[in-house]
N, C-alpha and C positions, 0 to 999 in steps of 0.2 A: 489287191490280194496277191497277185502273181509276183509283184516286186517284193512284197513282204516275205513270201515263201522263199524267194531266191536269197534274200538277206539272211534268213534263218539257216538255210542250207550252207551259205558261206561261213556263217558263224560256227556251225558244227565242224565244217572242214578245217577252219583255222584252229579250233581246239584240238582236233586230231593231228594237224600238222605240228603244232607246238609241242604236243605230247611226244610225237615221234622224234623231233629234233632234240628234245630235252634229254632223252635217254641215251643219246649218242655223245659220249664224252669227247670224241674226236672233233665234234662240231662246236668249237668254242673260240671266242676271240682270244688272241694271244695276250698274256699278261706281261711277259718278259720278252721283248722283241729281239730277234737276232739282227744282224747287220742289214740283211736284205729286207726284212720287215720294217725296220726303222727307215730305210731309204724309201720304201713305199709310203709310209706314213708322211714323211717329209714331202714327197712328191705330191701327195693328195692335198696337203696344206698349201703348197706352193701354187697348185692349180687354182685353189679357192682364192688365194691372195692376188696372184698375178694375172689370172684370166677372168674369173667370175667377178672379182672385186675391183676391176679396173675398167676404164672406158675403152671402147673399140671404135676407131674412126669410121668403120664400115657400118656401124649400127644406126647412124642417122639421128642420134640424139646424144646429149651430154650425160655424164654420170656413168657409174659402173654398169657393167652388163646386168648385174643383179643389184639394185639400189640398197637392198637389205644387208648385203655382204659386208661392206666397210663397217657399219655400226656393230654388226655381230662380231667381227674380228676385234674391234676396239673393246667390246664388252667381254671378250674372252668367252663367247657363247657357243663356240664350235668345239665339239668333242669328236674323237676318232676311235673306232674299233678296227683292229687289223686281224684278219683271219689267216691262218697258216697256209703255206703252199700245199700242205698235205690234204687239205679239205677236198672232198669229192666235188668235182666240177660237173654238176648236173643241174638241169632246170629246177627240179623239185627241191634239191638240197638248198640251192641258192635262194629260191623263193621262200622256203621255210625260214632260213636264216634272216632274210630281210624283214619278213613278217615279225619275227621275234624281236629283232632290233628296233623296228618301228613301233611296235606296241610297248616295248620296254622304254623307249625314249619318251613316248607319250605319257607314260605313268610317272616319269621322273620330272616332268616339267612343272615348275612352280608358277602357277598362273596368277599368284597374288603379287608378284614382283613386276616392276615396270619393264616394258619391252620383252616380256616372256616369249613373244612370238618369234624372236630372233634366234632362239635356241636351236641349233642345227647339229645334226649328227652324221658323220661320215663313216660308211662301212666299206672297208678297203679289202680287196682281194688281189694280193701281189701277183698271183699266178696268171691272172686273166690277161689276154692280149687280143690283138686284132682278129685272130682266128676264132675267138670265142664270141664274136659280136652277136650272132643269132641266139646263142645260149643265154647271154645276159639280157638281151632284148626280151626274150620270152619270159625269163624270170621276173623282169621288171613289169611286164604286162600282167603277169599273174598276181602281182602285189598291188597294183594300182587301185582297183575298186575296193578291196577289203580295207586297205589303209585309208583311202579317201573317205570311206564311210565312217572311219574313226577319227576324223578331223586331222588327218596326217597326209602330207604330201611326200612323194618320193620321186626321185629322178635317177637315171643311170648315166654314167659317163665312162668312156674307155678309149684306149688308143685307136685312132682312126675313125671315130664316130662321125658320121656325116649328117647328123640331125641338125638342121639350122636353127638359129634363134627364131623365136616367134615373130619378131619384128623385122628380120632381115634374112633373105636367102643366102647372103654372102658372109655370114658370121656363123662359125661352128664351135660354140662354146663347150660342147660335150666331148670334144676331141681332147681327152685328158692323158697325161703321161702314165697313168695307172688306172686300173678298173676300180670303180667305186660307186656306191649308191649314196645319194644325198637325201636325208630325212629331216623334215621340219614341220612345224604346225601349219595348218591351213589358215590363210589370211584372206582379207577382203579381196586383194588383187588376184587371187588365184583362180577366179572365175574363168579367166582366159586359158588356163592350163587344164581344167578339168575335162576329162574325156569319157566319162561314164555316168550312168544314171544314179548309181548309189552315191557317188561323190557329189553330184549336183543336188541330190536331196539333202545331204548333210550341209552343203554350202548354203542352201536356202534356209535351213533351220538356224544356222549361225548368223546369217547376214540379211536374210530376206526382209526383216522388219525395217532395215535402214533404207532399202529401196521403196518399200511400201509407204513409209512416212515422209519420203522426200528428203531424208538426211543426205542421200546421194542424189545429185541432180539427174533427172530423167533424161537430160540431153548429154550426159557424160558418156565417154567410151565404155566405162564400167557398166553403166545401166544398159547400154545397147548390147554389150556382150552377155549380160545377165538374161535379158529377154530372149536373145537368140538361143542360149543354152537351155532355157526353160522349154522353149518350143521344140528344140532338137530332141529332148528326152520326154516330151509329152507331159511336162509339169506346169505348163501355163494354165491360166484360167479357162482358155478355150478347150482345154483337154479335161476339164473337170477338177483341176488341182489348183489350190490357192497359192498365189505367189508370195 
């Protein structure tokens, strides 16, 4: 009951946030990019292609940092929204913008087509820099659970970001040449990235049956991570919740 009440309150807050940001005409993605905004767009795409979409010898495994990135690029499944330098740089404005972009991207995904889960949306803020790290981290943290609850993943990257890759403390994939948020659908492998109860509830709703029926081996790394996350958020059978 407590979790359900929290989700209702978050839903109400999201509606209020979206209403607030919608009436601000100055808070819109740019339709006609100036030279600086176009450079920021190109820098974001170059980061996706040359960093996220390629192998790193320090990662300890073959393949791209994100295995989904090369096929997404080949399928032209990456879209970009660039916000103007004039946008107010505050945690609340950025959080509201990313919520709006995330929910909008979710609505636009055609799940009837093959590999729909590759559809990725970049939200670029050319004005952001290393000195804004705390601001962008807080905005990202404020978006995580409400978007995860709606089957949507979000990550933040910016110049100088020292967050390491999950599988290696020596790889820093989120050190990007421009500040951006990455938005995409939640997939089976995202169990290792989910860091909140609401997101884990949604993940269980989407993929729990695969674990329960043995479609995913109980000895696999995914199954191990799934059990750990269920226990972490009190969602396993020992806590009175069905897996």
